[in-house]
C-alpha angles and dihedrals in degrees: 000000000000129000128192134181132220137170114261121181090342096310132096113250130186124229133196108232115211138164087266095051142270124325122194122225088240091053094048092049092048099043099037102029092229124157098251131146106225123201127046114026094226090056091045091053092048098043106035113080110219092006095168094050091047090051090053090053091048093051092049093049098048092049095045094046096040092236109183118240114254097210137056137173095017120189099223127227123191105295088244099035096174110034114179091221132016106198118184133196121215129202096012099145118063096222089051090051089052095048089048089053093232134127121268104259120242091206130022115287105228132194134152145231128201136229092266088068094055116104134154137237119310091016118158106228115202110193125212114280094252093047096105100151102060115171137181128231120187111210145172109238123207121208116208115225104188139016112290126190125163093345121175121249090241092055098038098101090057086073095055120102098183151308139257143171120273137183115207096205110199136183105213096200092056093038094059097034085102137003095271115074096209100103095055095043110048108041115136110297096009094126109060113179135178154346087208141340117248114207117238099253089070093055107062095181123016086192095068106053128122114234127193144166128205124199111204089338096311117113112240101163130039127163144120127252088235085078093066116123090215116033126224093256092049092048092053090046093048098044094046090056088070107015122043109229122219134199109283096025113133132211122204101208102204138273131263127230124294102075120141091247089063094061124091110277093247090052099049114117108181121212116279135194114287096029119130125215127197123194119189131179121182110278095001102092123231129304115207125193130180122210111228133197119290115271 
């Protein structure tokens, strides 16, 4: 199943995307009488017991009964527009570690972004005026579906709700201005996600997905998530040992080689206004982002 989010009457609302069209949570609750929490997806995940199973029932019913979609021409937000936590993993592919001229980490390198960084597909991201070394990072993003604390690696995927594309936009000048990466990682718009969330039953193995990034139509990154140093189950296990995860939290799982930072200094051509990026992970559609003028 696929879920998208859009703004309705000034508030983010989730929609079930089907072959017939998009159905709002409000519409599904009204027409089918199902116990669904409409509105923001993070709230729906937290407040609807058995949300995934109820969504499956809703999809079956609307298709069998020929229920007409109640939405059209949505302007999409990030599928999870208000995640409680945005946890990111750095240096999680060996070739990317090598091109970054850093040591292979013995444990996951964690940092965070905030809600201000979250934008949806086709967003125009205008970096800060002194962000002059803007870089792309194609990533698989994991969406947590239920509270997770100190979970085992074997059970970790039970806590996943779904997956989506992400682009960990980074300004390298700001990132390495000091020892902490925060400034260069979480400026406004630096966490594009989308275009939709794919629920976990459609992704049999998050460790076997192709991942790519195109810059103005030219492929600049290409890898497979099997090349991760730390797998998705291990990341959930490791993070939840120290940080309790909640429904609607998202984890950016790291980027492969091919970023601008990894090129020789005299070959680096940082992102400029007007450039278009396209991130694609197997089964998750394509996330496009446009770089806007500095603000």
